[in-house]
N, C-alpha and C positions, 0 to 999 in steps of 0.2 A: 557423572552428574545424574540427577533425576529431572527429566525435562517433560513439560506438557505443551502440546500444540493444541491450540483452540482454533479449529477450522470452520470452514463453511459447511452448512448442512448438506449440500450436494456432494462435496467432497467426501464427507463422512460416509454418505450412503453408498458411494461408488469408490470406496477407498482403495481397493486393490487395482483400480484401472486409471489411476490419476497421474500418469507419467508426464502430463503436460504442465502440471501445477508445480509451483516453487516448493510447497510444503512437502510434497512427495520426496523430492530429492534431498532436502535438508534432513527430513525424518531418516531417510536411508543412511545418509552420511553420518549422522550422529549415532546410529545403531552400529555402523561399521567400526566406530571408534570406542564401542563397549559402554556407551551411555544407555540408560534406561529411558525409553521414550513412550509417552502416553498420548492419546488424542481424545478430544471432546469437542462439543459444539457450544455456542454461547448460551443456548437455552438449558444446558446441563449445569451451568453455574447455579449455586444456591448458597444460602447462609444457614448454618446449622449450629444452634447453641452459640450464637454470636460469632462464629468463626466462618470466614469464607471458604466454601468448598466447591467441589465439582465432581459430578459422575463422569468417570473417564475409563478408558480401556487401554491395555498395553499393546504395543505394537512389536512386531518381530520381523526380521529380514531373513528369509529361509529359501534356499534353492533360487537365489537371485530374484526373489519376488517379496514384495512388502505385504504384510498382513496385519489385521488387528483382531484381537479377541473379542468375542461376543459377549463377554461378562463385564458388566459396569460396576465399578466400585466408587462409593462417595468418599472422596479423599480431600483432606484439608489442603488448601492451595499452598500453605506455607511449608508443606512437606517437600515441595519441588524447589529445586535450585533455580530454575529458569521456566518462565511461562512465555510462550510466543503467541500473542493474541493476534490472529490473522483471519477472522471471518470476513467475507466480502460484504461491501455495501449492498443495499441502502443502509445508511447510518440513520435508522428510525429509533423510536423509543425503546424498542427491545435491545438495539445495539447499545444505546446510552445506558440503559439499565444494567447491562453486563459490565460496562466500565466502572460503574458504581461499586459493584461487587469486587472487581479487580483492584480498585483504589483502597479497599479495605486490607489488602495484603501489605504486611510490613516489608518495605523495600530492603530493610537490613537482613531479612531472612530469605527473600525471593525476589529475583530480578524479573520484571515483567517488560517485555519488549513487543511492541513500543509502548511507552508509558500510557496507561489508560487515561490519565489526565491530559496527556497531549492529544490523544485521539478525540477526546471529548471537546477539547477547547480549541483545536487547530483543524479547521475544515479544509479538506484537500483542495478544494477550489479557491477558497479565500487565502490560504496560506501564502500564495504567491505575492500578496501585497505586503507581506513582511519584508520583501526584498524588491523595492520599487525600481531599481535599475534593471532588474531581470524580468519584470512582469510586462506583458503586453498591456496597452491601453484598455481599460476596462471599467465597467460600472457594475454595481450590485444592487438590484431594485426589483420590486414588483410593479413599478408604475409604468403603464403602457405608453403614456405620453413621453416619458423620460426615455424609455428605450427607442421610440420612433425618432426622437430628437438625436440620439447617439447614432442611429442608422443613417440619418440624413447627413450627419457630419462625416461619418467614416465610410459610407457607401456599401461596404460589406462587413457583416458581423457574424459572430458565432454566439448563440444562446445556449447556455447549459444549466441543467439543475445542479443544486449544491450537494446533493447527498447519494448520488448514483454512481455507477462505474461501467466500464466497457462501452462508453459512448452512448449509453442509453439516454434517450430523451434530448440529445444535442441536435440543434438545428443551425443550418446556414441560412442567412438571409441577405439578399441584395436589395439595394434601394430601388424602388419601383416595382418590386415583385408583387403580382396581383393577389398573392396569398399572405401579404404582410400582416394584416389584422388577424387572420386565422392562426398563423404561426405564433405570433406574440401572445394572443389570448390563450392558445393551447399550452405554450410554455410556462405561462404565469398563472394558469387556472383562472383566467379572466381577472387578473390583477390581484390575486389573493396569495400567490406563492412567490417568494423572493428567488431570483435567478441571477447567474453571472452572465454578463454580456461583454464579449471581448471583440476588439478589432480583429478582422480577418487577416491572417499573415499569409502572403502569396507563397511563401516557401513551403506551405503544407502540401503543394503539389508533388513534392518529392517525399512527402511523408514526415512523420515526427519521429524523434529518437527517444528510446527509453534508456536513460542513464541510471546506473545502479550505484546507489549511495549506501555504503556499509561502514558503520563505526567511525564516521568522519571523513571518509574517502570515497571519491567517485572512482570506480574501477575503470580500467581502459577498455573494457568489453562492453559492447551495447549492440542493439538491434535498431534497424531503421524500420518502422511500421508504416507500411503504404496502404493507400486507400483500398477498400474492398469493393470489387465490381465497379458500379456506377456511382458509388458513394464518394463524398469528399473526405471521409475519415475511415481510419482503421477500426473495425468492430467485429473482426471474425479471426479467431485464433487458428491460423492454418499457415503452413510453410510458405504458400505462394505469396503471402502478404508481409512476411518477415524477412528482411534483407540484411547482409552484412553491413554494419555500421562502424565507422571509425571515429574516434573522439578527436575533435579539433582542440588546438591549444586554448581557444576562447571557451569551449565547453568545460575543459579541465579546470580552467580558472574559476568557474562558477563554485568550485569547491571552497576557495578562499573566501567567498562572500557568505555562503550558507552554512558552512560546517559547524562553526561554534554555536550558532543559534539553534540549529536543529538539535545538537547534542545537549545543549543547555535545556531545551524543551523536553528532552527524553525520547527523541526520535533517533534510533539507532539504525533503522532499516527503512529505505525510502526508494521509491521510483520516480525519477524526475522525467517528466515528458517535455521535451524541448523542440522548439521550431526556430531554426536559426540560433541566435543568441538569447532567445526569450524562453522562459519556463512557463508552460501553459498550465501545469498542474503538478503538485507534489503529492504523490500517493503514499500515504503512511498507514492505512488500515490493513491492506493485504497486497503490498507491492508485488507484482509478478516480475520475476527476473529472467523469464524465457531461457531457463537453464538448458533444457533440451536443445533449443534452437541455437543457443550461443555455443554449446559444446560442439555441435555439428559444424557451425560456421567457422569457429576458431580452432577447432581440434584440441580442446582443453577439456578439463573437468571443473567447471565453474563452481559446482557444489563443494568441492574440496577447498577452493579459495575462499569462498564465503564463510564456510564453517571454521576454517582457520582463524579468520578475523573475528568471528563471533565467540569462539572459545576464548581467544586472547582477551577480548573485551570482558567476558563474564568472569574469567579467572582473575583478571585485574580488579574488577568490582569486588569480588569476594575477598581478595587479599587486602584491599583497602579498608573494607569493613573490619576485618580481623585486626589489622593494625590499630584501627580507632578504638576497638573494644580494649585491646591490651594496654593502649596508652592512657585509658581512662581508669584502668584498675589501680 
């Protein structure tokens, strides 16, 4: 196959040094299987003579290292069999504009994972409310008074922005805190910005789990993300804050509730952040699967397992399209 990874600008800049990120491991594994792999960033997308295109460069795995060429070529997106769209948030207007260009790609010619329509329409924070039985109690608002009432009722809350990642801009707030007004006004930009406000789940003291959703299945491998230093949340990617995590039967059962909906929406790869039996976030933009850490903790090669499933999904999709074409002839 001919594959394109659209990655974050920082990853692209330091491409050869990115062994912590999921894209690095998947790129290497696809190359080992003799696929042609290219990389680009979302700002390299363009429309040329009405066709969706992208300035991209080829990658190569040599002497056990991953490299990219310095030469950029503007290529029609429909020349690729598969495009992995995985830049990091914030999901700002530039991010949304990139999904518009990707939505121009004919899905019968090129598979885009995850669907640009899904990424544009399904906010990673709000998505949990598509599954009410799994979502913690929450409100979504910019109204300062509404948030104060929710705080009074629940005593402890988490306030988070809708379009960021890596716990950026996330606040914990306890009823009676002398900084209540400051925190709420800061989070909402004085009542102008909509945020999600969730009930505080005490189990967070043990960390939250990152579950891996691939092609309709929650894998049995996961990590427990524990709080960083004196913070209440995980926000630093280092071994000391990533622990071995085992999937409980209740967590595995989440698959039965969410799988069909995610696949129907065009979400093939997701990272589910869970606390207890609740999902606090469904990462669909650039889910990190902590491949390096899971490989070390479980003594496996997670990139091979994930790539097996992705290849199977992609080949099935291609074959289904071919059968549809032949049946219409």
